[in-house]
N, C-alpha and C positions, 0 to 999 in steps of 0.2 A: 538567404534567398529561401523560401518554402519549396520542398519539393513534395510531389504528388505522385503516385501512380494509375491514379485513378482515370489518368489522357491514354493508356496502355488498352485501357479494356474492351474499345472499337476496334483494335487494331487485331485482336486475338478473335474478335468475330469475321473481321474479313480474313484472317488468315485461314480460320474454319473453313469460308465458304469458300476461299478459291482451293485447297486440298482436294472439296467436294468435287466440284467442276473438274478438275485434274482427273478423277476417278470416274467420272461419269459424264467426259465430254460430247456434247451433242453432235453430232453430225453437220449440222445447219454451220457450223465454225469451224467447220475440217479445212474449210478452203480461206479463210479470215486469217487476216494478219492479227487477230486475239490469238488464233492458234498455236502460234508459237511462244506466247507467252503462258497460256495453261497447261500448255504440253511440261513444264517448270514450276507449277504450282504446286507439287508437292515439296516443294523448298518451304512451306509455311510447318512443314513439320519441324526443319532446323529451328526457325525464328522461334516457335513453341518452346525449343529447347535452353535455347538462348533465356527468351521471355521469361522462363522457368527459374533460372540460375539467378537471375536479374532482379526479379521478384522476392524470392526468398532470401536474399542478404537485405533487401530494403526492408521487409517483413520482421526480421527478427535483426535487424542492426542495436536494438537498447540490449536485445543480453547481446549481443556479443561483444558491445565495446565497453561494456560497462562490467561484466562478469569474464568475458574471454570465450565462451562456449554456450552451447545453448544443451535446456536439459530433452538427452536423445531421446529417452519412450515418449515425453510426452510430443515431441516434433514427430514422431514414427505413425504414432497414434491420429493424430490431426491429417497427416497426407493423406494414410490408407482410409481414413472417414471421408476424405474428400474426394477420392478416385474410385476408389474400389465399390461401391454401393452401384454404381449406374455400370461400372465396369462388368460387374456380375450380373449385369437386369442386361445387358446388349448379349454377352455369352449367351446367358438361357436363352431369349429370343432365338437365338441364331440357333440354339438345337433346337426350340420347338417348331421353326421352319422346316429344319431337317426332316426329325422324327413325324410332325406330322401333318406337313404338306408336299417336300419334296427334298428327297436327299440330297444333299450338298457335298457332305464333309467325308475325310476318310481317314483310319487311324486313329478314332477319339477315344478310344479306351486308353492308347499310351499317350495323348498328347494331352488329355483332362486335367492330369493331377499338376503340369505345369502350366497349363491355362488358369484354373483356380486360383494356382499361387501367386501369377503376373512373372514367373519367372520364362516363359517362352521363348523367349529371344536370348536368353542367358547360356542356351543349349542347341538351340535350333533354327533356320530361320522361319518366319509366316506365325500367322494366328490364324486362329479357327474362324473368329473376326476380323479380317485383315488388319482393319486401321488399327486394332489393339496392342498390334507389335511396338508401335513406338511409347505406349503405355506401359509396357513392361521394360522399355529401358529407363524410361521416368521412374520407374520404382528401381531401378538399379542405381539412378543419380540420389533419390532419394536417400538410399541408404546409406551413399557415400558422403551424403554433404554436412553432416555433423563433425564426421574425420577431417574433410577436406579445409572447411572452413576455417577453425581456431588456427593454422598455417598460416593464411591468407591475410587476415586482416590484420595484420603487425607491417606488412610488405609498404615499403614505401612508394610513392607513384609513378619512380623509372621502375622500380622492380614488381610491380605492376602488369608494367604496360609492355616489358621484358618477357614475363611470363608467358601474355597472350601472347606473342607473336611467336614465340617459342613451341607453345602448344598448337598452333595454326598452323606454323612450320611443320611440324612431325605427322600432324595429320595431312596434311598434301603430300606429305615423301610417304607415308602409310597406303594414303589410295593409291596414287599414281603408283607406287611401285606393286600394289596388287592387282593393279588392272594387267602391270607385265607378268604375272605369273600365267603361262600358258602353255607350260611344259609339263605339268600332271594332270592326269586325267579327270580330275574333280576341279578345273578352275574354274569353271563356271559356279559351282557350288560355292568357292570361295569368293566369287568376287560378290553373290548375292548375299552370300553371308558376314562381308565387312560393311553390305547396306545397311544390315540392321541389328547386328551385332553392339550393345550398349558400349562397350570398351571402345570401340571406334567412335561414338557420337557424345562421349562425357567430355570430349574438348568443348563443345558447341556450348554445354551447361557452363562449365569451368568457368569458359570466356562471358558469359552473362554475369556471373558474380565477381567477376574484375570487372566490367563496365559501372558496375553498384559501386562495388567498392573506391573506383576513382572519383565518384559522383559523391559520395558520401564522405569524402576524406576534403573534399572541394579542391579537387584539383583540376575543376571545370572550369573556365574561366566564365563572367556574367557574361551575355551575351543580347541584345536588346532583344524586345519583342517584334518588330518587325525582321529583323535579321534571323532569329528564330522561324517564324512561317515559310521563308524564301528558302531557307535551307532544309528545313523539312519537304518542302514540293519538290526541290531539287535533288535529294536522296533517294526520294519515293520515283523519280525518274529515272534515275541512274541503277535503282534497283530492278523496275519495269523493265529498262533494255538491256541488264544485264542478263534478265531472264528469257528475255526475246532473242538475243546472239548466240546464247548458249546452245547447245546440243541438248536434248532430252536424257535424263540422266548424267548429265554433266560429272565429272568426278571434281571436276573445278567446285561446283556444288554444294556437293558432299561432302568434301574436303571443310568446307565454313569460310568459301572467299568471299562471302558476304558477311559473314561477322563484323568485320571492321564496319561499315555501315552501317548495321542492325546496331552498333555500340552507338555511335553517333545519335542515329536515328531515336533512341529510344530516350538518349540524354537528355537532345534538345525537348522530345513530347514532353518530358517528366520538369524539365525547366518550365514548360510556358505560362506564363499569367493573365489575368483578366480575361476580357469576354472568349477569347477561344477557348481558355484551360477551360471556364465553365461550360462550354459549347459542349466540347469533347467528354466531359466528365457530369453531363446529365442524365439524369436515373434510366433514361430508355437505352442510351449507349452502354451503361453500365449491366443493367440486364442483359443486352447483346452476350456484353464479353463474358458477363456469369455463364451464361448461356453454350457460349461456345466449344464447352467440353462436350457436352451431350450431341454438339451437332456432329464434331467430330468421331464419336467414339458408336454413336446411334447411327451415323451412316449408314453403314452396310446390314443389320439388320433390318431399320426402315425401307431400302431400297427393295430388301428381297420383298418383302410384302407387300409393298407399292408397287410393283411390277407384275407382281401375282393376281392381285388383286383389282389396283387401278387400270393404271397404263403403264407404257413402256416410257424409259427417259431418254430415249435416243434423239429426240429433237430437240430445242430449245423450250417450246412449250410444256413440252411434257418433265420436262427436266426443271424448270419452274417450278411447277407446280407440285413436285416432288420435294423440290429445295422448302419450299413457303412452307408444307404438311411436317417437315424434318424440325425446321425452327421451332415452328408453334408446337411441337412435341414435346423438343428441346426444351422453351421457356417455361410449358408447364413441367416440367420433369424439375427442373430447377427450383420452382419455388413451392411443388408439392412433394417431392420426393428428395432431392440432393438436400437442400437446407432442412428438413427435418433430420435428416437420417442422420446427417453431421452434427446436428447442434447434438439430437438424444446422444452419439457418440462419446462426444467429447464432455457431454455432462456426466453421463455412465463412466467412461475411462479416466477422467481427466479429472474428477472430482477430487479424489486422496494427491493431487500432484501439485506444486507451484504452479498457478497461470502466467503464463508468458507476457 
């Protein structure tokens, strides 16, 4: 059965938009049933982590299963070329607003070296461009990936599943245990640090890797197209119901309680065939998925300028207007900035290395 990750692109777009709604929830929805789901849409970040690990394995499966490893330097260059240029632009836009329009940030001199290197959450909680904390975590994952993956590709199906269960169990115990730290004066700081520290988020990324390895190794049985579609709709309903039922900031969500559902959901999406697969893989959806990184990383700087020069986003029409501008900017950024810069960097710095 032919497998493709193209069907995943549109889910990245909706996850990014969900995070935007979480950050800038309009008052119009404050008493709506949808509000209960929106208050947990920051879970989209965990989905990004899971999907990142999954896609990394799918993209590098050829060298992994033929050579047993990947070229670390080439891998890191490609990852940096993918995330750093727009990350830097978003950071600079925040600084332009701070110095040119209205002061927003403190401790810039101390924070800037960490922010420029994308290692801020390795050492402290938060970011100048606050959504960028998760990109700092991604940088940590990318650093570890070439070292972790050679040890996982030889695992049997049973060992892959057992590893995922143990990892999620450890993460749950750590998160719930950390919540009980009330006897020290800095317990609130510890709680917030555990929410953003990449060490505590790596397990979600690794579980994405494990799910991809299960799929590649043929450990997932063939399922008919109708069953796949019904399964996807059922899983989507359960995920939304979980977001509705759990309280905002739930430690269960932070610990990755939805990762098993993501595993099945993503595997089913990749298993789709025929008209449904072609529909979800159409060029427009691929473009929206490619633009999801821009939607995520640019949401704060664009919000700063939008609310200062145009209108507030506290109402649903205001938020929708902002979101339309953000999506347009992200599409243009992907087409005319991210792609050209990435292609230049890959050509410039990978010329002398063996292509993957």
